[in-house]
C-alpha positions in Angstrom: -110.5 -143.2 178.5 -112.6 -140.4 177.0 -116.1 -140.6 175.7 -117.3 -138.2 173.0 -121.1 -138.6 172.8 -123.7 -137.9 170.1 -126.4 -136.8 172.5 -127.0 -136.8 176.2 -129.2 -133.7 177.0 -128.0 -131.2 174.4 -126.0 -131.3 171.2 -122.6 -132.9 171.4 -119.9 -133.3 168.8 -116.9 -134.4 170.8 -113.8 -136.7 170.5 -111.0 -137.9 172.7 -107.6 -136.3 173.0 -104.5 -135.6 175.1 -103.0 -132.4 176.4 -101.5 -129.9 174.0 -100.3 -126.4 174.8 -102.4 -123.8 173.0 -103.7 -120.2 173.0 -106.8 -119.0 175.0 -108.8 -117.9 171.9 -108.7 -118.5 168.2 -109.7 -116.3 165.3 -111.2 -118.1 162.3 -110.7 -116.1 159.1 -112.6 -116.5 155.9 -114.4 -114.8 153.1 -117.9 -115.0 154.5 -119.0 -113.1 157.6 -121.9 -114.9 159.4 -125.1 -113.0 159.7 -126.5 -112.0 163.1 -128.8 -115.0 162.9 -125.9 -117.3 162.1 -123.9 -116.1 165.1 -126.6 -117.2 167.4 -125.2 -120.7 167.3 -122.9 -121.1 170.3 -124.7 -124.3 171.1 -124.8 -126.0 174.5 -122.9 -129.2 174.6 -122.4 -132.2 176.8 -119.2 -134.3 177.0 -118.9 -137.7 178.6 -115.5 -138.4 180.0 -113.6 -140.9 182.1 -111.2 -140.4 185.1 -108.4 -137.9 184.2 -109.4 -138.1 180.5 -109.0 -135.0 178.4 -111.5 -134.4 175.6 -111.5 -132.3 172.4 -114.5 -130.4 171.2 -114.9 -129.1 167.6 -116.5 -125.7 168.2 -116.5 -124.7 164.6 -118.4 -127.9 163.7 -120.7 -127.5 166.7 -121.5 -123.8 165.9 -121.6 -124.4 162.1 -119.3 -121.5 161.6 -118.6 -120.8 157.9 -116.9 -117.3 158.1 -114.6 -115.2 160.2 -115.2 -115.5 163.9 -113.5 -115.3 167.2 -113.9 -118.1 169.8 -113.0 -117.4 173.4 -113.4 -118.8 176.9 -115.8 -116.8 179.0 -115.8 -118.9 182.2 -113.1 -121.3 183.1 -113.9 -124.7 184.6 -113.4 -125.2 188.3 -112.4 -128.8 188.2 -110.0 -128.8 185.3 -108.3 -126.7 182.7 -109.4 -125.6 179.2 -107.7 -124.1 176.2 -108.5 -123.5 172.6 -106.1 -124.9 170.1 -105.0 -123.1 166.9 -107.4 -125.4 165.0 -110.4 -124.0 167.0 -110.6 -127.3 169.0 -111.5 -126.8 172.6 -109.5 -129.1 174.9 -110.7 -129.8 178.5 -108.4 -131.7 180.9 -109.9 -132.7 184.3 -107.9 -132.3 187.4 -106.6 -135.6 188.9 -108.9 -135.3 191.9 -112.0 -134.8 189.7 -113.3 -138.3 189.2 -117.1 -137.9 189.2 -119.8 -135.3 188.8 -119.9 -132.4 186.3 -117.7 -129.5 185.4 -118.7 -126.6 183.2 -117.1 -124.3 180.6 -118.7 -121.2 179.0 -117.4 -120.2 175.7 -118.2 -117.3 173.3 -118.4 -117.0 169.5 -118.2 -113.5 168.1 -118.4 -112.2 164.5 -119.1 -108.7 163.2 -119.5 -107.3 166.6 -122.1 -109.9 167.6 -121.5 -112.6 170.2 -123.2 -115.6 171.5 -122.4 -117.8 174.5 -122.7 -121.5 175.0 -122.0 -124.0 177.8 -120.2 -127.3 177.8 -120.9 -129.7 180.6 -118.2 -132.3 181.1 -119.7 -135.2 183.0 -118.4 -138.6 184.2 -120.6 -141.4 183.0 -120.7 -144.9 184.6 -123.1 -146.7 182.4 -120.8 -149.2 180.7 -123.7 -150.8 178.7 -123.9 -147.8 176.4 -121.6 -147.3 173.4 -119.8 -144.0 173.1 -118.2 -143.1 169.8 -114.7 -141.9 170.4 -111.2 -141.4 169.0 -109.2 -143.0 171.8 -105.9 -141.3 172.7 -102.9 -143.0 171.1 -99.3 -143.4 172.3 -96.1 -143.7 170.3 -92.5 -144.0 171.2 -89.3 -143.4 169.3 -85.9 -141.8 169.1 -84.9 -138.5 167.4 -82.7 -140.6 165.1 -85.6 -142.9 163.9 -86.4 -142.3 160.2 -90.1 -142.4 161.2 -92.4 -143.4 164.0 -95.7 -145.1 162.9 -98.9 -145.1 165.0 -102.1 -146.9 164.0 -104.4 -144.2 165.4 -107.6 -145.9 164.2 -106.9 -149.3 165.8 -108.4 -148.4 169.2 -111.0 -145.8 168.1 -114.7 -146.6 168.5 -117.6 -145.6 166.2 -121.0 -147.0 167.4 -123.2 -148.5 164.6 -120.8 -147.4 161.9 -117.3 -147.8 160.5 -114.6 -145.2 160.2 -113.8 -144.1 156.6 -110.0 -144.4 156.4 -110.0 -142.1 153.4 -111.2 -139.2 155.7 -108.3 -139.6 158.1 -106.3 -136.4 158.2 -103.7 -134.5 160.3 -105.4 -131.5 161.8 -102.5 -130.1 163.8 -98.9 -130.6 162.9 -96.4 -131.2 165.8 -94.1 -128.4 167.0 -91.1 -130.3 165.7 -91.0 -132.7 162.8 -93.8 -133.5 160.4 -96.8 -135.8 160.4 -98.5 -137.5 157.5 -101.3 -140.0 156.9 -100.2 -142.9 154.7 -102.4 -145.8 154.0 -104.5 -145.2 157.1 -101.5 -144.9 159.4 -100.0 -141.9 161.1 -96.3 -141.4 160.1 -94.3 -139.0 162.3 -90.9 -137.9 161.0 -88.8 -136.7 163.9 -86.0 -134.2 163.7 -82.6 -135.1 165.2 -82.3 -131.9 167.3 -85.5 -132.4 169.3 -86.4 -134.7 172.1 -89.6 -134.5 174.2 -93.3 -135.0 173.9 -95.0 -134.6 170.5 -98.8 -134.1 170.1 -100.6 -134.6 166.8 -104.3 -134.0 166.3 -106.1 -136.0 163.7 -109.7 -136.2 162.4 -111.7 -139.0 160.9 -115.3 -139.4 159.8 -117.7 -142.4 159.7 -119.0 -143.8 156.5 -122.7 -143.1 157.3 -122.1 -139.5 158.3 -119.0 -138.1 156.6 -119.8 -134.5 157.8 -119.4 -135.4 161.5 -115.7 -135.5 162.4 -114.1 -137.2 165.3 -110.9 -135.8 166.7 -108.2 -137.7 168.4 -104.7 -137.0 169.5 -101.5 -139.1 169.2 -99.0 -138.4 171.9 -95.5 -139.5 170.9 -92.6 -139.6 173.3 -89.4 -138.8 171.4 -86.5 -139.6 173.6 -82.9 -140.3 172.8 -81.7 -143.8 173.6 -80.5 -143.8 177.2 -77.2 -145.6 177.0 -75.7 -146.7 180.3 -72.1 -147.8 179.6 -70.9 -150.7 181.7 -67.6 -152.3 181.0 -67.5 -155.9 182.3 -64.4 -157.7 183.4 -62.9 -160.3 181.0 -60.8 -163.3 182.0 -58.8 -165.5 179.6 -57.5 -168.8 181.0 -54.6 -170.8 179.6 -52.5 -173.7 180.5 -48.8 -173.1 180.3 -48.6 -175.1 177.2 -51.6 -173.3 175.5 -50.1 -170.0 176.4 -46.7 -170.9 175.1 -48.2 -172.2 171.8 -50.3 -169.0 171.4 -47.2 -166.8 171.8 -45.2 -169.0 169.5 -47.8 -168.8 166.8 -48.2 -165.0 167.0 -46.0 -162.6 165.2 -44.1 -160.4 167.7 -44.6 -162.9 170.6 -48.0 -161.2 171.4 -51.6 -162.2 172.0 -54.2 -160.5 169.9 -57.8 -160.2 171.2 -60.6 -159.2 168.7 -62.8 -156.4 170.0 -65.7 -158.8 170.3 -63.7 -160.8 172.9 -63.3 -157.7 175.1 -66.4 -155.6 174.3 -68.8 -158.5 173.7 -70.0 -158.6 177.3 -70.0 -154.9 177.8 -73.2 -153.0 178.0 -73.0 -150.3 175.3 -76.6 -150.2 174.0 -76.8 -149.9 170.2 -73.4 -148.2 169.9 -70.9 -149.7 167.5 -67.4 -150.3 168.8 -66.0 -147.5 166.6 -68.2 -145.0 168.5 -66.5 -145.7 171.8 -63.5 -143.8 173.1 -61.2 -146.5 174.4 -58.1 -146.1 176.5 -55.7 -148.4 178.4 -55.8 -146.8 181.9 -53.7 -149.4 183.8 -50.9 -151.1 182.0 -50.0 -154.7 182.7 -47.3 -155.3 185.3 -45.4 -157.8 183.1 -45.7 -156.5 179.6 -47.5 -154.0 177.4 -51.1 -153.7 176.2 -52.4 -151.5 173.4 -55.7 -150.8 171.7 -55.8 -150.4 167.9 -59.0 -148.5 167.1 -61.8 -150.6 165.7 -59.5 -153.5 165.3 -57.9 -155.4 168.2 -56.3 -155.4 171.6 -52.8 -156.6 171.7 -50.9 -157.9 174.8 -47.2 -158.5 174.7 -45.5 -160.1 177.8 -42.1 -159.0 178.9 -39.3 -161.1 177.4 -39.0 -164.3 179.3 -42.2 -163.9 181.3 -44.8 -166.6 180.9 -47.1 -166.0 183.8 -50.5 -164.3 184.6 -51.0 -160.6 184.0 -53.8 -158.1 183.7 -54.6 -154.6 182.4 -57.5 -152.1 182.8 -59.3 -150.4 179.9 -61.8 -147.6 179.9 -64.7 -147.0 177.4 -66.4 -143.6 177.1 -69.3 -142.2 175.1 -70.8 -138.7 175.3 -69.1 -138.0 178.6 -70.0 -141.3 180.3 -67.2 -143.7 181.1 -66.8 -147.2 182.6 -63.7 -149.4 183.0 -63.0 -153.1 183.4 -60.1 -155.4 183.9 -58.8 -157.9 181.4 -57.2 -160.9 183.2 -54.8 -163.2 181.5 -54.5 -166.3 183.7 -51.8 -168.8 183.0 -51.8 -171.9 185.1 -48.5 -172.6 186.9 -46.3 -174.8 184.8 -46.2 -178.4 186.1 -43.0 -180.3 185.7 -42.6 -182.7 182.8 -41.9 -186.3 183.7 -40.6 -188.8 181.3 -41.6 -192.3 182.3 -39.5 -195.4 181.6 -40.5 -197.7 178.8 -39.9 -201.4 178.0 -40.2 -202.3 174.4 -40.5 -206.1 173.7 -40.2 -208.0 170.4 -40.3 -211.7 169.7 -37.3 -213.0 167.8 -39.4 -213.5 164.7 -40.6 -209.8 164.9 -37.0 -208.7 165.3 -35.8 -210.6 162.3 -38.7 -209.3 160.2 -38.2 -205.7 161.1 -34.4 -205.9 160.7 -34.9 -207.5 157.3 -37.3 -204.8 156.2 -35.9 -201.7 157.7 -32.4 -202.6 158.8 -33.4 -201.3 162.3 -36.1 -201.4 165.0 -38.6 -198.6 164.4 -40.2 -197.6 167.6 -43.3 -195.3 167.2 -43.2 -192.2 169.3 -46.6 -193.2 171.0 -44.8 -196.2 172.5 -42.2 -193.8 174.1 -44.2 -190.6 174.9 -47.6 -192.2 175.5 -47.0 -192.7 179.2 -45.0 -189.5 179.9 -46.5 -186.7 182.0 -46.5 -183.8 179.5 -49.1 -181.5 181.2 -50.9 -180.7 177.9 -47.7 -179.8 176.2 -48.0 -181.0 172.6 -45.3 -183.4 171.5 -44.6 -181.0 168.7 -43.3 -178.5 171.2 -41.0 -180.9 173.0 -37.3 -180.7 172.5 -36.2 -184.4 172.4 -32.6 -185.6 172.6 -30.8 -188.9 173.2 -27.8 -187.8 175.4 -26.1 -191.2 175.4 -25.8 -193.8 172.6 -26.3 -197.5 173.6 -23.3 -199.9 173.5 -24.7 -202.4 171.1 -26.1 -200.1 168.5 -27.2 -196.5 167.7 -30.4 -194.6 168.4 -31.9 -191.8 166.3 -35.0 -189.7 166.9 -37.1 -188.7 163.9 -39.3 -185.8 165.0 -43.0 -186.7 165.4 -42.4 -190.1 163.9 -40.2 -192.6 165.7 -37.1 -193.7 167.5 -34.9 -195.8 165.3 -32.6 -198.4 167.0 -29.9 -199.9 164.7 -28.2 -202.9 166.4 -24.6 -203.7 165.8 -22.7 -207.0 166.2 -22.7 -206.6 170.0 -26.5 -206.8 170.3 -27.4 -209.9 172.3 -31.2 -209.4 172.5 -31.3 -206.7 175.2 -30.3 -203.0 175.2 -31.3 -199.7 176.6 -31.0 -196.0 175.8 -31.8 -192.7 177.5 -33.9 -189.9 176.0 -34.6 -186.5 177.4 -37.6 -184.2 176.9 -37.6 -180.5 177.5 -40.0 -177.6 177.3 -39.8 -174.0 178.4 -36.6 -174.7 180.4 -37.9 -177.8 182.1 -36.4 -181.2 181.3 -36.8 -184.8 182.3 -35.1 -188.0 181.1 -35.6 -191.7 181.4 -34.5 -195.1 180.1 -36.0 -197.2 177.4 -35.2 -200.9 177.5 -35.4 -203.0 174.3 -35.8 -206.8 174.8 -36.0 -209.5 172.2 -37.5 -212.7 173.5 -36.3 -216.1 172.4 -32.9 -214.8 171.6 -30.7 -217.7 170.6 -28.0 -218.6 173.1 
């Protein structure tokens, strides 16, 4: 922290600041040349500072210069560095190992062949009970692509026994790249897209009680492009055999389509959009094909007749940086279907009622398939047949509805039929027994 002070031993008009590259002397041009008496104003100053805290000194204001003059450094400090900015502000930066005591700078003001020298003592102060008016250094951060970077420079500044006049806030020194403006008491920095690095902006502000005394501060803005570390992350998609078969059946071209969010959603790509990535399939699947359709989808097509697990590797690149990951398509091994025998029982009264209404016994499919081991295969995907007709009637299967048994004259209250279920080349068959109780003898 830096402490510009109003008075310690001699005259002081100082404010806080940060490092800024500048020239060793500055020539102030104007219409009025100071008289010889006026040039005898290179006043001695004192600056209070904190550890490693640079400070800005307004030499023009301190010397009351109103005309053309040249300001230069006569004696360099021994415990820090000093430079004169283009705005005639003297900037002193203490060395890192200079943490207490005093350092001194001698400067010169010359005009019309006459010169005067003054000293500035930079002293560490430890009395925390005193108030030191200061424009505290400000930090800002942003990217070259940001439309603007806003810094509230007055938020941390201190003015003892007074208030800063926001209307006096001005940019004193423009940055080397981009532009700075004061808008509604805030510092707006407008970066340029082709520059990244530190930006330093000097500003001045006055208090309400003494508008002629300016305090100078510096906003240091770090403008850095966003550091994007690409990291593709593996993806795994798990299916049962039935789910996988249904997915392929429902997809045109017998393929599986993955939206980009399903593949890139867990990848680390910063603020990049998917379309900014260069994408390539670098390792094709062993049992099919995979392709990337830019900014749309990934498509996987298994080889004809193959219904097992597979994988492929994709690579994402941006600005010369690449990362790759594996997409795994895991299909659980197909478990065998197993049709389980059923026994359907009616009372004689139920039998007569159903025959009278429908002319047949309508057996809901849940009564037949409900106990079968289908391994998550939907009933809609089963191929169902009745390979053998019963002796005392006929059996029909109505898809997703029922089995219809129509008895003939040979029916004596008991009959059976066989049905078979198949899926993806696997089949199982069993017997269904129909019994009517209380059948008349």
